[in-house]
C-alpha positions in Angstrom: -8.3 130.0 -68.5 -4.9 128.5 -68.2 -4.8 124.9 -66.8 -2.2 124.2 -64.3 -0.7 120.8 -63.2 -1.5 119.6 -59.8 2.2 118.4 -59.3 1.5 116.5 -56.1 -1.2 114.4 -57.3 0.8 113.8 -60.5 3.8 112.6 -58.4 1.9 110.3 -56.3 -0.1 108.7 -59.3 3.3 108.2 -60.9 4.7 106.7 -57.7 1.6 104.4 -57.3 2.1 103.6 -61.2 5.8 102.3 -60.7 4.6 100.6 -57.4 1.9 98.5 -59.6 4.3 98.1 -62.6 7.4 96.6 -60.8 6.0 93.4 -60.0 5.4 92.9 -63.7 8.8 93.8 -64.5 10.2 91.8 -62.0 8.1 89.0 -63.5 9.1 89.5 -67.1 12.8 90.0 -66.5 13.2 87.1 -64.1 11.5 84.8 -66.5 13.9 85.7 -69.4 17.0 85.1 -67.2 19.2 82.1 -66.3 20.5 81.3 -63.3 23.7 82.8 -63.4 22.0 86.2 -64.3 19.8 85.9 -61.3 23.0 85.2 -58.9 24.5 88.4 -60.5 21.4 90.9 -60.0 17.7 90.2 -59.4 16.6 93.6 -60.5 18.9 94.1 -63.7 17.7 93.9 -67.0 18.4 90.4 -68.7 21.4 90.4 -70.9 20.1 87.5 -73.2 16.5 86.2 -73.8 15.9 83.0 -72.5 12.8 81.9 -74.1 13.6 78.3 -73.3 12.3 79.0 -69.8 9.0 79.2 -71.4 9.1 75.9 -73.3 10.3 74.0 -70.1 7.6 75.6 -68.0 4.9 74.6 -70.4 6.0 71.1 -70.4 6.5 70.8 -66.5 2.8 72.0 -65.8 1.3 70.5 -68.6 0.0 73.9 -69.5 -2.0 73.4 -72.4 -4.2 70.7 -70.7 -4.5 73.7 -67.7 -5.0 76.0 -70.0 -8.1 74.1 -71.4 -9.5 73.3 -68.2 -9.4 77.1 -67.2 -10.9 78.4 -70.4 -13.7 75.7 -70.1 -14.4 76.6 -66.4 -14.3 80.2 -66.9 -16.4 80.5 -70.0 -19.1 78.5 -68.8 -19.1 79.9 -65.5 -19.2 83.7 -67.0 -22.2 82.5 -69.4 -24.1 81.0 -66.7 -23.5 83.9 -64.3 -24.7 86.5 -66.9 -27.9 84.5 -67.8 -29.0 83.3 -64.3 -27.8 86.2 -62.0 -29.4 88.6 -64.2 -32.8 86.8 -64.0 -32.7 86.5 -60.2 -31.8 90.2 -60.0 -34.8 91.2 -62.3 -37.3 89.3 -60.0 -35.9 91.0 -56.9 -35.6 94.5 -58.5 -39.1 94.5 -59.8 -40.5 92.9 -56.7 -38.9 95.1 -54.1 -42.0 96.4 -52.6 -42.9 92.6 -51.2 -41.2 91.3 -48.1 -40.3 88.1 -49.4 -38.2 89.8 -52.3 -37.0 92.5 -50.2 -35.6 89.8 -47.6 -34.1 87.9 -50.3 -32.3 90.9 -51.4 -30.5 91.7 -48.1 -29.9 87.9 -47.5 -27.9 87.8 -50.9 -26.2 91.0 -49.7 -25.2 89.8 -46.4 -23.4 87.0 -48.1 -20.8 89.3 -49.0 -19.6 89.6 -45.7 -19.1 86.1 -45.0 -15.1 85.3 -45.6 -14.7 82.2 -47.6 -12.4 80.6 -45.0 -15.3 80.3 -42.8 -17.2 77.9 -44.9 -14.5 76.5 -46.7 -14.4 72.9 -44.9 -18.6 72.6 -45.0 -17.9 73.3 -49.0 -15.5 70.5 -49.1 -17.6 68.1 -47.1 -20.9 68.7 -49.1 -19.2 68.8 -52.5 -17.4 65.8 -51.8 -20.5 63.9 -50.4 -22.5 65.0 -53.7 -19.5 64.0 -55.9 -19.4 67.4 -57.0 -15.4 67.8 -56.4 -15.0 68.0 -60.3 -14.8 70.7 -63.2 -18.8 70.5 -63.2 -19.0 71.1 -59.4 -16.4 73.8 -59.4 -18.5 75.8 -62.2 -21.8 75.5 -60.2 -20.1 77.0 -57.4 -18.7 80.0 -59.1 -22.2 80.7 -60.2 -23.6 80.4 -56.8 -20.6 82.5 -55.4 -21.2 85.3 -57.8 -24.6 86.1 -56.8 -24.2 88.2 -53.8 -22.1 90.8 -55.6 -23.7 90.4 -58.8 -27.3 90.9 -57.5 -26.2 93.9 -55.7 -25.0 95.4 -59.0 -27.9 94.1 -61.2 -30.8 95.3 -59.2 -29.1 98.8 -58.8 -29.0 99.0 -62.5 -32.5 97.5 -63.3 -34.4 99.9 -61.0 -33.1 102.7 -63.0 -34.9 101.4 -66.2 -38.1 102.9 -66.7 -40.9 100.5 -66.0 -42.9 101.9 -68.6 -40.9 99.7 -71.3 -42.2 96.8 -69.7 -45.8 98.2 -69.4 -45.8 98.8 -72.8 -44.5 95.4 -73.8 -47.2 93.7 -71.6 -49.8 95.9 -73.7 -48.4 94.5 -76.7 -49.0 91.0 -75.3 -45.6 89.8 -74.1 -45.0 87.6 -71.3 -42.8 88.3 -68.6 -40.3 85.8 -70.0 -40.6 87.6 -73.2 -40.5 91.2 -71.8 -37.2 90.2 -70.0 -35.3 88.7 -73.1 -36.6 91.3 -75.2 -36.7 94.6 -73.5 -34.5 94.2 -70.1 -31.7 91.7 -71.0 -30.5 93.9 -74.1 -30.5 96.9 -71.9 -28.4 95.4 -69.3 -25.1 95.2 -72.0 -23.1 98.0 -70.1 -23.5 96.0 -66.7 -23.2 92.5 -68.3 -19.9 93.5 -69.7 -19.1 94.9 -66.2 -19.7 91.7 -64.1 -18.7 89.4 -67.2 -15.2 90.6 -67.0 -15.3 90.8 -63.3 -16.1 87.3 -63.0 -13.8 86.2 -65.9 -10.9 87.4 -63.9 -11.9 86.3 -60.7 -12.6 82.8 -61.9 -9.3 82.4 -63.9 -7.4 83.6 -61.3 -8.9 81.9 -58.6 -6.4 79.3 -56.7 -8.1 78.2 -53.6 -11.3 76.8 -54.7 -9.6 74.4 -57.2 -7.2 73.4 -54.6 -9.8 72.2 -52.0 -12.2 70.9 -54.6 -10.3 69.2 -57.3 -8.4 65.9 -56.7 -7.9 64.8 -60.1 -4.7 66.4 -61.5 -6.0 66.3 -65.1 -8.5 68.8 -63.9 -6.0 71.3 -62.7 -6.5 74.9 -63.8 -3.7 77.2 -64.5 -3.2 78.9 -61.3 -3.2 75.5 -59.3 -0.6 74.0 -61.7 1.8 76.7 -60.3 2.0 74.9 -57.0 4.4 72.5 -58.4 6.9 75.0 -58.2 6.8 75.1 -54.4 8.4 71.7 -54.8 10.1 70.2 -57.6 11.1 73.4 -58.9 11.5 75.8 -55.6 15.3 76.9 -56.6 14.4 77.4 -60.2 12.8 81.0 -60.2 13.4 81.6 -63.9 11.0 78.6 -64.8 8.4 79.7 -62.0 7.9 83.0 -63.1 8.1 82.3 -66.9 5.2 79.9 -65.9 3.3 82.5 -63.9 3.6 84.7 -66.8 2.4 82.5 -69.2 -0.7 82.1 -66.7 -1.4 85.6 -66.2 -0.9 86.8 -69.8 -4.5 86.0 -70.7 -6.3 87.7 -68.3 -3.7 90.6 -68.5 -4.5 91.1 -72.2 -8.5 90.9 -71.7 -8.3 93.1 -69.0 -6.3 95.8 -70.7 -8.8 96.0 -73.7 -11.9 95.6 -71.6 -11.2 97.9 -68.6 -13.4 100.9 -70.5 -16.3 98.7 -70.0 -15.8 97.7 -66.4 -15.7 101.3 -65.6 -18.3 102.3 -68.3 -20.8 99.7 -66.8 -20.4 101.3 -63.2 -20.8 104.7 -64.3 -24.0 104.3 -66.5 -25.5 102.4 -63.7 -25.1 104.8 -61.3 -26.1 107.9 -63.2 -29.0 106.3 -65.5 
């Protein structure tokens, strides 16, 4: 049977791809230009590669300090998200027949419908009173804020795992704790990859929570130090875009290599 190309769909996909790639092209092109080239044409390719923009951006933003802060926060938050959120979801998934756990599940799910702007000021007040307006406090908030979506994904996946595996482990003398870590947690690898990557991307790219929480400039993350260009370098777009490119490059590379695990984890959870 001869396959035919669906040209309308192909054209739409091509246009959408161009729409997504155009901002990335603009970021790279502007980062490699100088002000004179910018004045002539903002859309044209750079005639020369001005890599000094990147060196100046690194110096202006104290890039490596911010990079270390972002890496510390992201790695620590993702590790604890995977460990703690999966345990919470396991307890709920295996006790959904009990009213308390069922209510707890819907309580977590309801949190996904509450905009962050509504709770922003109370969060600032509470974290300041508890002296949590620092990197450890920020990590704790990321772990807690991820519960709603992560529990929703984990519970759906765990309920698809045959309960007979746990019964067999119990017969062999395994405790609930041992059953989870030896049987269930290894089976969560696909969904762990999905949640880990999504949490990594959202934590790394977050601007609002570090902005309202971190008061010490030495604790600033990569997205937050880009704020410096709103004042001091408001007219030097080449320097600003070079810094933006440096900040987004790590997560862009990770996403390009890890996107198959995001899709794979979600699809395996839905058809398992």
